N, C-alpha and C positions, 0 to 999 in steps of 0.2 A: 777326086777325079772329076771335078767340075770343069766346064769348058772355058769359062772366063772369070777367074777369081778376082775380086776387088781388093780383098785384104788377105795377107799371107802371114802365117806363123811358120818360121823356118825351123827345121830340125836337122842338126848336124851330129854325126857320130864318128869318133875315132876310137881305135882299139886300145891305145896305151896313153899313159900320162905324158910320155916323151913326145908323142905325136901332138898331143894337145898343147904342150908348151912351145913346141917348135913351129906349130902351124902346119905341119906336114899333113896333107890331106884336107885340112880345114879350108885353106884358101881356094882350092878347086871347088869344094862344095859351096862355099859362099858365092863364088863367081857364077856357078851354075844357077843358083837360086836367084841371085840379083839379075842375071840376064833374063831369066824366065819372067820375073816380076816386071822388068822394063818392057819386055815384049807385050805383056798383057796389061800394061799400065796399072799394075797392082801395087799396093802399099805393103811393105814388110812391117807388120806391127811390132814384132819382137822375134828373137831367135833363142833357141835352146841348144846347148852343146852337151853331148853325152860322151863320157870316157868309159867305154864298156865294150866287151867283146860282142860280136854279132850273135854268138850262141846264147847269150843271156836274155831271158825274157823279163828280168827285173830291171826296169829302166825308169828311174825317178824323173829324169828330165823329159822323157817321152810322155810319161803320165801327166806331168805338168803341162806340156804342150797340148796334149789332147783335151785336158780339162779346160784350158783357155780357149781352144778352138770351139768347144761346145758352148762355152759361155758367150763368146763373141760372134759365132757363126763364120769365123775366118777359115780359110783353107790351109791345111797343114801341107807344107811344101818340103820335099826331100830331094836332094840332088840326084841320088841314084837309088834304085829299088833295093840293092844289096846293102846300102847304108842303113836302111830301116831294119831289114831282117833277111835271113836266109832260110827261115822256117815258114813254110806256106801257111800253116794254121795260125801262127802268131801274127803274121802279116795281115791275114784277112780279119783277125780280131781287131787289129788297129784300124784298118779301113772302115770296118763296120761301126767302130766306136768313136769315129772322128766328128760326128755331128753333121749339121747341114752343109758346112763348107766342104766336107770331104777331104780327100788326100790327093795330091798331085805329085808325080815323080818327074823331075825335070828332064831325065833322060828318056822318058816315055810320054811326051806331052800330048800325043794324039790318041791316047786311050780314051774311049768314050765312057760316059757315065752309065750307071745301071748294070744289069746282069751281064751284058757282054763285056764291059770293062772289068768287072769282078772276075769273070772267067779268064780273061787274058792275064790279069795280074796273078791269078792262081797258077796258071801255067808257067809264067816267068819265075814266080817264087819257087815253084817246084824244081825248075832248072837250077836256080841259085842254091837250093837246098842240096841237090845232087852234087853240085860242084864242091860245096862245103864238106859233104861226106867223103868225097874222093880225096880232098886235101887232107882231111883227118886220117883217112886210111893210109895215105902215103907217109904222113908224119909218124904214125904209129909203127909202120914197118921200118922207117929209118931209125927210130928209137930202139926198137928191138934188135936191129942189126948192130947199133952202137953198144948196146948192153952185151950182146954176144961177143963183141971185141974186148970187153972188159971195162968199158966206160962207166963211171959212176953217175947215175941219173937221179933226178929228184931235186926239189927245192928246199926251202927253209923248213926245218923240223925243230926249231928251238922252243916251241911252246904251243899251247892249245889255241885253236882259232876262236876269235871273239865273235859272238852272235851279232850280226849287223843290225838286228832289230832292237837291240837293247843298248842302254848306256847313253851318255851325253852326246856322242858323235851321231848316233841315230836320230836323237831328238832334234839336234841342230840341222841335220839333213832334211828331216821332215818339215821343219820350220822354213828352211830355205826354199824347199819345193813349193810350199804354200805361198810364200812371198813371191816367188817367180810366177805363180799362176794368177794370183789376185792383185799383186802389186801394180802391174800395168793398167788394170782397170781403175784402181784407186788413183793412180797418178794422172790418168786421163781426166777423171772427175775433178781432181785438184787443179789441173791446168785450165779447166773451164771456169775456175774461180770459186768452186764450192769449198766451204769450210770443212774442218775435220768431222764435225757432227753431221753435216749434210752428206758427206761422203759415206759415213757409216749408215745413215738412213737409206741412201741410194743402194748400197750393197745389200742391205737387208731386204729392200724391195725386190731385188733380183734373186732373192733366195740364197744369198751367199752369207754363211756364218763365219765366225772367227775360226782360227785353226783348232781351237778347243771345242768348237760347236756352240759357242755362246753368242750373246748379243754384242753389237759393236758399240764401243765408247770412243770418245775423242782420243783418249790415250792409246786405245787398241789400234785405231787407224794410223796414228803417228808412228807407233812401233812397226806396223806393217810397212809404211812408206820408208821408214829409216832402214829397215832390213832389206827391202827391195833395192833401195838406193845403194847401200853398201855392196850388195851382191852384183848389181848391174853397173856400178860405177857412175850412176847418175846423181848429181848433187840435189838434195832435197832442200827446198826453201824452209827457213825457220818459221 
């Protein structure tokens, strides 16, 4: 909630994979953040897109965006308050954990920093939480009415759920999240002309370790840049 951010890390959220593929909802969010950045003459450093319901507090892309905002001091920009969360407690935890740059909501650009701003955000988040609760209550009532009419409810029951914290998919997701956080920092150092070893030393000086918590080697830096490049679609120089 800073008055005039110089650097912005954008965070977008859609609720379904279909919305993510089609761009439904994303274009409006991008337009809002880009317009806000243009108005304040701020640079959008990078953007993170989450495909997750607003009820979930498990947000790997948001976690990556927050880590990068703390590393760089950039401001986290969200198109609308309810795109971040409809849970007042979760929203405040994000605001308080964003670092020096803070969080700005493009639909609420005039919220002041400090205690007054936090109070206003709390009230607005409470309203969003109330709206979400009312929608859930109406949905539950509609499902109960459908069940009473004899409709068959429920989704896939073909097998046990897989724990998302285990297995290869979870490890890949963690590696992607780390690359999304640290990759832009390493790429910026590379663009300044630093070698892989110099980049590793610079990351270490900033207190950033590898994804496994170890020391940086030239190979580790290259793997980071390659993974970030593949994830973001940026071509990494050989």
